[in-house]
Backbone as a chain_set.jsonl record, in Angstrom:
{"seq": "XXXXXXXXXXXXXXXXXXXXXXXXXXXXXXXXXXXXXXXXXXXXXXXXXXXXXXXXXXXXXXXXXXXXXXXXXXXXXXXXXXXXXXXXXXXXXXXXXXXXXXXXXXXXXXXXXXXXXXXXXXXXXXXXXXXXXXXXX", "coords": {"N": [[96.765, 38.081, 117.549], [98.945, 40.685, 118.437], [100.847, 40.908, 121.471], [101.345, 43.469, 122.384], [99.297, 45.005, 121.448], [96.232, 46.382, 122.141], [92.8, 46.049, 121.869], [91.312, 48.639, 120.083], [92.875, 50.553, 121.286], [95.322, 50.529, 120.19], [98.839, 50.035, 119.531], [101.015, 49.509, 122.323], [102.97, 52.105, 123.314], [104.65, 53.45, 125.221], [105.591, 52.996, 128.665], [105.225, 54.376, 131.797], [106.409, 54.001, 134.868], [106.331, 54.307, 138.514], [108.502, 56.818, 139.723], [111.964, 56.196, 140.357], [113.191, 57.729, 142.403], [111.089, 58.488, 144.118], [110.276, 55.982, 144.959], [112.571, 55.155, 146.297], [112.626, 56.998, 148.434], [110.313, 56.229, 149.822], [110.984, 53.629, 150.619], [113.145, 54.208, 152.28], [111.87, 55.669, 154.361], [110.193, 53.65, 155.329], [112.049, 51.701, 156.267], [113.399, 53.215, 158.2], [111.272, 53.837, 159.966], [110.614, 51.26, 160.826], [112.996, 50.53, 162.145], [113.008, 52.433, 164.239], [110.669, 51.61, 165.492], [111.477, 49.065, 166.448], [113.523, 49.901, 168.19], [112.08, 51.424, 170.075], [110.424, 49.438, 171.108], [112.325, 47.826, 172.34], [113.243, 49.671, 174.239], [110.897, 49.969, 175.704], [110.697, 47.39, 176.736], [112.961, 47.397, 178.348], [112.595, 49.577, 180.154], [109.907, 49.666, 180.858], [107.99, 51.684, 180.501], [104.974, 53.305, 179.645], [105.08, 55.299, 177.732], [107.069, 54.664, 175.884], [105.89, 52.449, 174.737], [103.678, 53.647, 173.465], [105.061, 55.276, 171.647], [106.344, 53.289, 170.113], [104.117, 52.077, 168.998], [103.155, 54.18, 167.409], [105.263, 54.431, 165.546], [105.027, 51.95, 164.354], [102.543, 52.189, 163.08], [103.144, 54.212, 161.225], [105.015, 52.813, 159.713], [103.384, 50.741, 158.656], [101.47, 52.2, 157.124], [103.227, 53.371, 155.274], [104.237, 51.1, 153.954], [101.866, 50.091, 152.838], [101.147, 52.209, 151.07], [103.373, 52.138, 149.444], [103.165, 49.644, 148.162], [100.736, 49.983, 146.742], [101.359, 52.177, 145.094], [103.453, 51.225, 143.551], [102.27, 49.66, 141.639], [101.029, 51.495, 140.106], [100.992, 52.934, 136.976], [101.576, 54.797, 134.021], [100.288, 54.287, 130.874], [101.032, 54.707, 127.564], [99.478, 54.665, 124.547], [99.127, 54.096, 120.98], [96.728, 55.298, 120.25], [95.809, 56.675, 122.479], [95.776, 57.313, 126.085], [96.35, 55.567, 129.14], [95.572, 55.041, 132.574], [95.52, 53.532, 135.656], [93.335, 51.781, 135.037], [91.627, 53.456, 133.639], [90.946, 54.974, 130.506], [91.708, 57.231, 127.893], [91.058, 58.389, 124.73], [93.057, 60.042, 122.225], [91.645, 61.955, 120.674], [89.517, 62.475, 122.329], [90.356, 63.981, 124.471], [90.031, 66.938, 126.237], [91.403, 68.91, 127.756], [94.62, 69.515, 129.311], [96.17, 69.938, 132.322], [98.822, 71.642, 134.173], [99.24, 70.384, 136.59], [98.781, 67.74, 136.134], [96.247, 66.821, 135.501], [94.154, 65.268, 133.313], [91.617, 65.989, 131.267], [88.974, 64.489, 129.816], [86.519, 64.81, 127.138], [84.221, 63.397, 127.686], [83.297, 61.48, 130.533], [85.233, 60.678, 133.54], [87.902, 62.674, 134.908], [91.398, 62.056, 134.434], [93.933, 61.791, 136.674], [97.239, 62.272, 136.758], [99.84, 61.435, 138.828], [102.597, 63.3, 140.277], [104.598, 61.61, 140.987], [105.122, 59.852, 139.004], [107.422, 58.513, 136.68], [109.297, 60.671, 134.604], [107.365, 62.784, 134.487], [106.8, 65.385, 133.408], [107.442, 64.991, 130.691], [105.494, 63.143, 129.982], [103.165, 64.726, 130.147], [103.738, 66.624, 128.148], [103.809, 64.975, 125.892], [101.154, 64.041, 125.847], [99.781, 66.443, 125.444], [100.734, 67.178, 122.885], [99.938, 64.973, 121.292], [97.173, 64.96, 121.593], [96.364, 67.487, 120.966], [95.444, 69.235, 122.82], [95.302, 72.034, 125.082]], "CA": [[96.915, 39.468, 117.936], [100.198, 40.97, 119.103], [100.691, 41.176, 122.898], [101.438, 44.904, 122.639], [98.154, 45.687, 120.85], [94.977, 46.206, 122.861], [91.709, 46.408, 120.964], [90.857, 50.014, 120.089], [93.877, 51.467, 121.836], [96.516, 50.487, 119.358], [100.056, 49.446, 120.088], [101.567, 50.138, 123.519], [104.155, 52.845, 122.901], [105.515, 53.687, 126.376], [105.07, 52.756, 130.003], [105.902, 55.213, 132.788], [106.099, 53.55, 136.235], [106.68, 55.227, 139.593], [109.888, 57.259, 139.621], [112.838, 55.547, 141.337], [113.462, 58.611, 143.546], [109.955, 58.368, 145.047], [110.349, 54.631, 145.505], [113.688, 55.142, 147.235], [112.201, 57.729, 149.639], [109.342, 55.419, 150.556], [111.717, 52.527, 151.246], [113.93, 54.803, 153.368], [110.943, 55.961, 155.459], [109.736, 52.375, 155.888], [113.144, 51.095, 157.028], [113.634, 54.044, 159.376], [110.149, 53.652, 160.889], [110.726, 49.932, 161.427], [114.101, 50.556, 163.102], [112.548, 53.163, 165.413], [109.721, 50.729, 166.165], [112.244, 48.08, 167.207], [114.221, 50.589, 169.279], [111.108, 51.789, 171.107], [109.992, 48.204, 171.773], [113.416, 47.441, 173.239], [113.211, 50.624, 175.354], [109.74, 49.603, 176.534], [111.065, 46.165, 177.444], [113.978, 47.713, 179.351], [112.159, 50.563, 181.14], [108.503, 49.405, 181.172], [107.242, 52.941, 180.515], [103.964, 53.311, 178.587], [105.45, 56.278, 176.699], [107.802, 53.939, 174.853], [104.921, 51.612, 174.041], [102.936, 54.531, 172.556], [105.971, 55.643, 170.558], [106.533, 52.136, 169.225], [102.869, 51.918, 168.244], [103.122, 55.237, 166.387], [106.204, 54.074, 164.481], [104.463, 50.806, 163.645], [101.486, 52.717, 162.206], [103.834, 54.883, 160.112], [105.585, 51.75, 158.886], [102.315, 50.054, 157.926], [100.956, 53.109, 156.095], [104.241, 53.515, 154.226], [104.276, 49.862, 153.174], [100.637, 50.024, 152.048], [101.233, 53.154, 149.954], [104.433, 51.67, 148.554], [102.629, 48.553, 147.349], [99.731, 50.499, 145.809], [101.977, 53.071, 144.12], [104.321, 50.482, 142.629], [101.45, 49.149, 140.542], [100.536, 52.622, 139.32], [101.84, 53.26, 135.836], [100.905, 55.445, 132.898], [100.522, 53.578, 129.625], [100.758, 55.528, 126.396], [99.186, 53.852, 123.379], [99.071, 54.846, 119.729], [95.466, 56.029, 120.129], [95.377, 57.305, 123.712], [96.547, 57.155, 127.312], [95.666, 54.812, 130.175], [96.127, 55.108, 133.92], [94.685, 52.891, 136.682], [92.099, 51.226, 134.496], [90.89, 54.423, 132.82], [91.555, 55.203, 129.205], [91.195, 58.376, 127.146], [91.593, 58.476, 123.372], [93.631, 61.373, 121.973], [90.638, 62.893, 120.175], [88.542, 62.747, 123.386], [90.946, 64.806, 125.526], [89.681, 68.353, 126.097], [92.456, 69.765, 128.311], [95.66, 68.934, 130.155], [96.709, 70.981, 133.186], [100.202, 71.442, 134.61], [99.294, 69.508, 137.761], [98.628, 66.365, 135.686], [94.852, 66.449, 135.299], [93.779, 65.104, 131.909], [90.16, 66.054, 131.252], [88.357, 64.088, 128.549], [85.227, 65.444, 126.861], [83.221, 62.59, 128.391], [83.882, 60.634, 131.566], [85.963, 61.294, 134.641], [89.263, 63.138, 134.646], [92.51, 61.19, 134.803], [94.94, 62.587, 137.382], [98.552, 61.622, 136.732], [100.604, 61.993, 139.947], [103.966, 63.741, 140.0], [105.53, 60.532, 141.303], [105.354, 59.059, 137.79], [108.701, 58.797, 136.033], [109.24, 61.606, 133.477], [106.042, 63.386, 134.575], [106.692, 66.504, 132.452], [107.449, 64.444, 129.335], [104.183, 62.533, 129.762], [102.218, 65.809, 129.862], [104.078, 67.187, 126.838], [103.39, 64.01, 124.877], [99.693, 64.039, 125.808], [99.351, 67.713, 124.811], [101.035, 67.124, 121.444], [99.145, 63.944, 120.608], [95.737, 65.239, 121.656], [96.082, 68.844, 120.506], [94.84, 69.977, 123.934], [96.159, 73.064, 125.663]], "C": [[98.221, 39.629, 118.717], [99.939, 41.301, 120.573], [100.696, 42.663, 123.209], [100.267, 45.681, 122.066], [96.905, 45.347, 121.656], [93.882, 46.789, 121.983], [91.264, 47.859, 121.146], [91.878, 51.017, 120.59], [95.124, 51.538, 120.98], [97.674, 49.838, 120.085], [100.506, 50.223, 121.32], [102.888, 50.784, 123.149], [105.144, 52.993, 124.053], [104.791, 53.312, 127.661], [105.904, 53.593, 130.96], [105.512, 54.742, 134.183], [106.409, 54.645, 137.253], [108.161, 55.56, 139.487], [110.742, 56.604, 140.702], [113.132, 56.411, 142.564], [112.341, 58.528, 144.576], [109.94, 56.991, 145.705], [111.44, 54.542, 146.572], [113.324, 55.863, 148.532], [111.246, 56.9, 150.482], [110.03, 54.258, 151.268], [112.53, 53.042, 152.426], [113.046, 55.091, 154.582], [110.479, 54.665, 156.119], [110.818, 51.727, 156.744], [113.394, 51.88, 158.306], [112.519, 53.869, 160.408], [110.23, 52.287, 161.565], [111.863, 49.888, 162.448], [113.71, 51.305, 164.377], [111.515, 52.346, 166.195], [110.46, 49.706, 167.028], [112.96, 48.717, 168.4], [113.264, 50.943, 170.41], [110.568, 50.551, 171.826], [111.068, 47.703, 172.739], [113.444, 48.361, 174.455], [112.031, 50.323, 176.274], [110.049, 48.351, 177.356], [112.032, 46.472, 178.592], [113.431, 48.59, 180.481], [110.736, 50.32, 181.632], [107.685, 50.692, 181.327], [106.233, 52.928, 179.371], [104.259, 54.315, 177.465], [106.173, 55.568, 175.548], [106.88, 53.009, 174.067], [104.106, 52.441, 173.052], [103.799, 54.965, 171.374], [106.171, 54.481, 169.587], [105.288, 51.888, 168.388], [102.769, 52.952, 167.127], [104.068, 54.903, 165.229], [105.722, 52.857, 163.686], [103.365, 51.251, 162.683], [102.105, 53.416, 161.001], [104.418, 53.843, 159.157], [104.512, 51.069, 158.046], [101.72, 50.931, 156.825], [101.942, 53.271, 154.947], [104.306, 52.27, 153.353], [103.029, 49.73, 152.297], [100.708, 50.966, 150.843], [102.313, 52.742, 148.964], [103.919, 50.583, 147.622], [101.617, 49.082, 146.333], [100.347, 51.401, 144.746], [102.895, 52.34, 143.143], [103.55, 49.947, 141.438], [100.945, 50.266, 139.638], [101.52, 52.917, 138.19], [100.98, 53.872, 134.737], [101.294, 54.685, 131.641], [100.119, 54.484, 128.469], [100.639, 54.603, 125.193], [99.229, 54.731, 122.127], [97.849, 55.762, 119.682], [95.005, 56.704, 121.41], [96.292, 57.013, 124.883], [95.704, 56.408, 128.336], [96.372, 54.95, 131.501], [95.115, 54.531, 134.896], [93.323, 52.444, 136.167], [91.259, 52.193, 133.683], [91.672, 54.693, 131.552], [90.906, 56.42, 128.561], [91.875, 58.385, 125.775], [92.08, 59.902, 123.126], [92.558, 62.371, 121.544], [89.598, 63.245, 121.238], [89.07, 63.673, 124.472], [90.67, 66.275, 125.252], [90.796, 69.264, 126.604], [93.418, 68.955, 129.168], [96.24, 70.063, 130.991], [98.125, 70.634, 133.623], [100.32, 70.532, 135.824], [99.016, 68.048, 137.406], [97.205, 65.907, 135.495], [94.539, 66.439, 133.809], [92.261, 65.011, 131.884], [89.636, 65.643, 129.886], [87.019, 64.798, 128.36], [84.082, 64.694, 127.542], [83.928, 61.732, 129.427], [84.631, 61.423, 132.616], [87.372, 61.673, 134.223], [90.273, 62.1, 135.112], [93.569, 62.08, 135.436], [96.232, 61.776, 137.446], [99.382, 62.235, 137.863], [102.027, 62.377, 139.534], [104.993, 62.648, 140.292], [105.805, 59.619, 140.111], [106.664, 59.496, 137.149], [108.484, 59.646, 134.777], [107.857, 62.262, 133.368], [105.846, 64.486, 133.522], [106.645, 66.002, 131.012], [106.12, 63.774, 128.991], [103.171, 63.617, 129.388], [102.478, 66.44, 128.494], [103.599, 66.265, 125.732], [101.865, 64.003, 124.737], [99.18, 65.311, 125.123], [99.576, 67.673, 123.293], [100.113, 66.153, 120.708], [97.668, 64.287, 120.555], [95.391, 66.612, 121.073], [95.442, 69.708, 121.57], [95.842, 70.969, 124.49], [96.493, 72.754, 127.102]], "O": [[98.552, 38.796, 119.56], [98.919, 41.91, 120.894], [100.106, 43.081, 124.206], [100.236, 46.906, 122.182], [96.564, 44.177, 121.832], [94.023, 47.878, 121.427], [90.882, 48.257, 122.246], [91.746, 52.214, 120.335], [95.886, 52.502, 121.048], [97.505, 49.183, 121.114], [100.394, 51.448, 121.362], [103.82, 50.103, 122.722], [106.33, 52.702, 123.898], [103.563, 53.312, 127.734], [107.134, 53.533, 130.943], [104.412, 55.04, 134.647], [106.714, 55.778, 136.881], [108.98, 54.689, 139.196], [110.298, 56.471, 141.843], [113.304, 55.876, 143.659], [112.607, 58.502, 145.777], [109.621, 56.869, 146.888], [111.248, 53.925, 147.62], [113.673, 55.395, 149.616], [111.354, 56.87, 151.708], [109.687, 53.942, 152.407], [112.598, 52.383, 153.464], [113.432, 54.788, 155.711], [110.385, 54.595, 157.344], [110.528, 51.249, 157.84], [113.58, 51.294, 159.373], [112.797, 53.763, 161.602], [109.944, 52.173, 162.757], [111.716, 49.275, 163.506], [114.042, 50.863, 165.477], [111.493, 52.389, 167.425], [110.118, 49.504, 168.193], [112.998, 48.142, 169.488], [113.604, 50.778, 171.582], [110.285, 50.607, 173.022], [110.757, 47.216, 173.826], [113.646, 47.897, 175.577], [112.159, 50.415, 177.495], [109.698, 48.271, 178.533], [111.937, 45.884, 179.669], [113.767, 48.371, 181.645], [110.398, 50.741, 182.739], [106.799, 50.775, 182.178], [106.586, 52.579, 178.244], [103.729, 54.179, 176.362], [105.911, 55.847, 174.378], [107.072, 52.806, 172.868], [103.864, 52.001, 171.928], [103.328, 55.017, 170.238], [106.167, 54.678, 168.372], [105.382, 51.534, 167.213], [102.342, 52.628, 166.019], [103.708, 55.075, 164.064], [105.98, 52.752, 162.487], [103.277, 50.729, 161.571], [101.642, 53.233, 159.875], [104.322, 53.985, 157.938], [104.71, 50.845, 156.852], [101.49, 50.456, 155.713], [101.545, 53.305, 153.782], [104.419, 52.379, 152.132], [103.122, 49.305, 151.145], [100.369, 50.574, 149.727], [102.173, 52.978, 147.763], [104.206, 50.6, 146.425], [101.641, 48.666, 145.174], [99.896, 51.389, 143.601], [103.089, 52.801, 142.018], [104.107, 49.794, 140.351], [100.485, 50.007, 138.526], [102.713, 53.121, 138.416], [99.818, 53.509, 134.554], [102.475, 54.466, 131.373], [98.988, 54.967, 128.414], [101.565, 53.862, 124.863], [99.352, 55.953, 122.215], [97.916, 56.867, 119.144], [93.908, 57.261, 121.438], [97.415, 56.538, 124.72], [94.488, 56.591, 128.398], [97.601, 54.974, 131.569], [93.975, 54.992, 134.956], [92.293, 52.701, 136.789], [90.263, 51.782, 133.088], [92.902, 54.644, 131.536], [89.696, 56.616, 128.671], [93.102, 58.389, 125.674], [91.585, 60.851, 123.735], [92.56, 63.513, 122.004], [88.864, 64.219, 121.071], [88.296, 64.113, 125.321], [91.017, 66.802, 124.195], [91.109, 70.272, 125.971], [93.092, 67.881, 129.674], [96.747, 71.042, 130.443], [98.578, 69.5, 133.472], [101.386, 69.966, 136.068], [99.014, 67.196, 138.295], [96.966, 64.709, 135.341], [94.643, 67.461, 133.131], [91.684, 64.063, 132.418], [89.828, 66.36, 128.905], [86.452, 65.327, 129.316], [83.085, 65.303, 127.929], [85.059, 61.303, 129.201], [84.667, 62.653, 132.595], [87.955, 61.081, 133.314], [90.029, 61.361, 136.065], [94.05, 63.021, 134.804], [96.303, 60.736, 138.102], [99.609, 63.445, 137.859], [102.578, 61.844, 138.571], [106.147, 62.763, 139.877], [106.633, 58.713, 140.203], [106.976, 60.685, 137.082], [107.587, 59.366, 133.982], [107.256, 62.29, 132.294], [104.83, 64.505, 132.827], [105.888, 66.531, 130.198], [105.671, 63.829, 127.846], [102.41, 63.457, 128.434], [101.537, 66.754, 127.765], [103.04, 66.727, 124.737], [101.347, 63.963, 123.621], [98.252, 65.254, 124.316], [98.712, 68.084, 122.519], [99.578, 66.467, 119.644], [96.982, 63.949, 119.59], [94.237, 66.861, 120.726], [94.947, 70.795, 121.272], [97.055, 70.784, 124.39], [97.209, 73.519, 127.749]]}, "num_chains": 1, "name": "protein.A"}
């Protein structure tokens, strides 16, 4: 069996990962939060004021949340197959898709809806392709 063919889904046609612009913003926020964390820790060391310790803790929390979301979003990708679409372990065949909304919600006739985030590369093209292939409005 070919590596690009998954049983029942057909050949993998396209993969849409997280858009580079969203990735770049997340990295910028993470670097900035870490630099502010270091600056506030240095200020706390120099002045010994609890305000600087609280500020450094807040920047550390922002940094950790940003890194966690960055890691989880980097793995998120939309896979378009010959016979359907897959996202985060869910799959919908073209003939099973009932509707596609402009906000990225793909509603199959059975099962849970698949919500494609706007942070996916070529978000509009993905929705257009899904609408054409499935015949959904």
